[in-house]
C-alpha positions as CSV (number, residue, x, y, z in Angstrom):
1,M,10.7,-130.5,23.4
2,A,9.2,-127.1,22.6
3,T,12.2,-126.3,20.3
4,K,11.6,-129.5,18.3
5,S,7.9,-128.7,18.0
6,Y,8.7,-125.2,16.8
7,M,11.2,-126.4,14.3
8,M,8.7,-129.0,12.9
9,F,6.1,-126.1,12.6
10,Q,8.6,-124.0,10.6
11,V,9.3,-127.0,8.3
12,F,5.6,-127.5,7.8
13,C,5.1,-123.8,7.0
14,L,7.9,-123.8,4.5
15,I,6.6,-126.9,2.7
16,S,3.1,-125.4,2.6
17,V,4.4,-122.2,1.1
18,F,6.4,-124.1,-1.5
19,C,3.4,-126.2,-2.5
20,L,1.1,-123.2,-2.8
21,N,3.6,-121.4,-4.9
22,T,3.8,-124.0,-7.7
23,A,1.2,-122.3,-9.9
24,L,2.2,-121.6,-13.4
25,Q,3.5,-118.1,-14.4
26,C,2.7,-116.9,-17.9
27,K,3.6,-113.8,-19.9
28,V,0.5,-111.7,-20.4
29,C,-0.1,-109.1,-23.1
30,T,-2.8,-108.1,-25.6
31,K,-2.7,-107.8,-29.4
32,E,-2.5,-104.0,-29.1
33,D,0.8,-104.1,-27.1
34,S,3.8,-103.7,-29.5
35,N,6.1,-105.4,-27.1
36,C,4.0,-108.6,-27.3
37,V,5.2,-109.5,-30.8
38,I,8.9,-109.9,-29.6
39,G,8.0,-111.1,-26.1
40,D,10.3,-108.8,-24.2
41,N,9.4,-106.4,-21.4
42,I,6.1,-108.2,-20.7
43,E,4.5,-108.7,-17.3
44,S,3.8,-112.2,-16.0
45,R,0.9,-113.3,-13.9
46,T,0.1,-116.4,-11.9
47,C,-2.4,-118.7,-13.6
48,G,-5.6,-119.6,-11.7
49,N,-5.5,-123.4,-11.4
50,G,-3.7,-126.6,-12.2
51,E,-5.4,-127.0,-15.6
52,D,-3.9,-123.8,-17.0
53,L,-1.3,-123.6,-19.7
54,C,0.6,-120.6,-21.1
55,F,-0.4,-119.8,-24.7
56,T,0.8,-117.6,-27.6
57,W,-1.5,-116.6,-30.4
58,F,0.3,-115.2,-33.5
59,D,-2.2,-113.5,-35.9
60,R,-1.2,-112.2,-39.2
61,K,-3.8,-110.5,-41.4
62,G,-2.3,-109.0,-44.6
63,I,0.8,-107.2,-43.5
64,E,-0.5,-106.6,-39.9
65,V,1.1,-108.9,-37.3
66,R,-0.3,-109.2,-33.8
67,V,0.4,-111.5,-30.9
68,E,-1.5,-112.3,-27.7
69,R,0.0,-114.1,-24.7
70,D,-1.8,-115.3,-21.6
71,C,-3.0,-118.3,-19.4
72,I,-5.7,-120.5,-20.7
73,S,-7.5,-123.4,-19.0
74,S,-7.7,-126.7,-20.8
75,G,-11.4,-126.8,-20.0
76,T,-12.4,-123.7,-21.9
77,K,-14.1,-123.3,-25.2
78,G,-11.3,-121.1,-26.5
79,Y,-8.7,-123.8,-25.7
80,K,-10.8,-126.5,-27.4
81,A,-11.3,-124.4,-30.5
82,M,-7.5,-123.8,-30.7
83,K,-6.8,-127.5,-30.2
84,K,-9.3,-128.3,-32.9
85,V,-7.2,-126.3,-35.3
86,I,-3.8,-127.7,-34.3
87,G,-4.8,-131.2,-33.3
88,S,-2.9,-133.2,-30.6
89,R,0.3,-131.1,-31.0
90,N,1.3,-128.2,-28.7
91,S,1.7,-125.8,-31.6
92,G,0.4,-125.3,-35.1
93,C,-1.0,-122.9,-37.7
94,I,-3.9,-122.5,-39.9
95,K,-3.6,-120.5,-43.1
96,N,-6.4,-118.8,-45.0
97,I,-6.3,-116.3,-47.8
98,N,-4.5,-113.2,-46.5
99,R,-4.5,-114.6,-42.9
100,L,-2.3,-116.9,-40.7
101,D,-3.2,-117.9,-37.2
102,C,-0.6,-119.9,-35.1
103,F,-1.1,-121.2,-31.6
104,A,1.4,-122.6,-29.1
105,F,0.8,-124.0,-25.6
106,C,3.4,-124.7,-23.0
107,S,3.5,-125.6,-19.3
108,L,6.7,-124.0,-18.0
109,D,7.0,-120.6,-16.3
110,D,7.1,-117.7,-18.8
111,C,7.5,-120.2,-21.7
112,N,5.2,-118.2,-23.9
């Protein structure tokens, strides 16, 4: 009986670890990081909660191109401002004179 109880305990622990480890992983880099533009050799981090999404912000001003990648919570002002620009889609751009801003959101590990 003790062996069966121990085995059930192990199964419970494995299920708990699996459930806790389902947080989203996103690539993270700043606009100053030259690797961020291509998306290679970038570290990933675990996002904080279940409302988080991975995002990519492509920013072109004149000839300068910068990219930022990170997690963002769907409840933040930043997310709402980006969604106001792109609408109900998961990606989109806004073009101004000498400037282009594009945003993309995704919910798979390292999809940004």
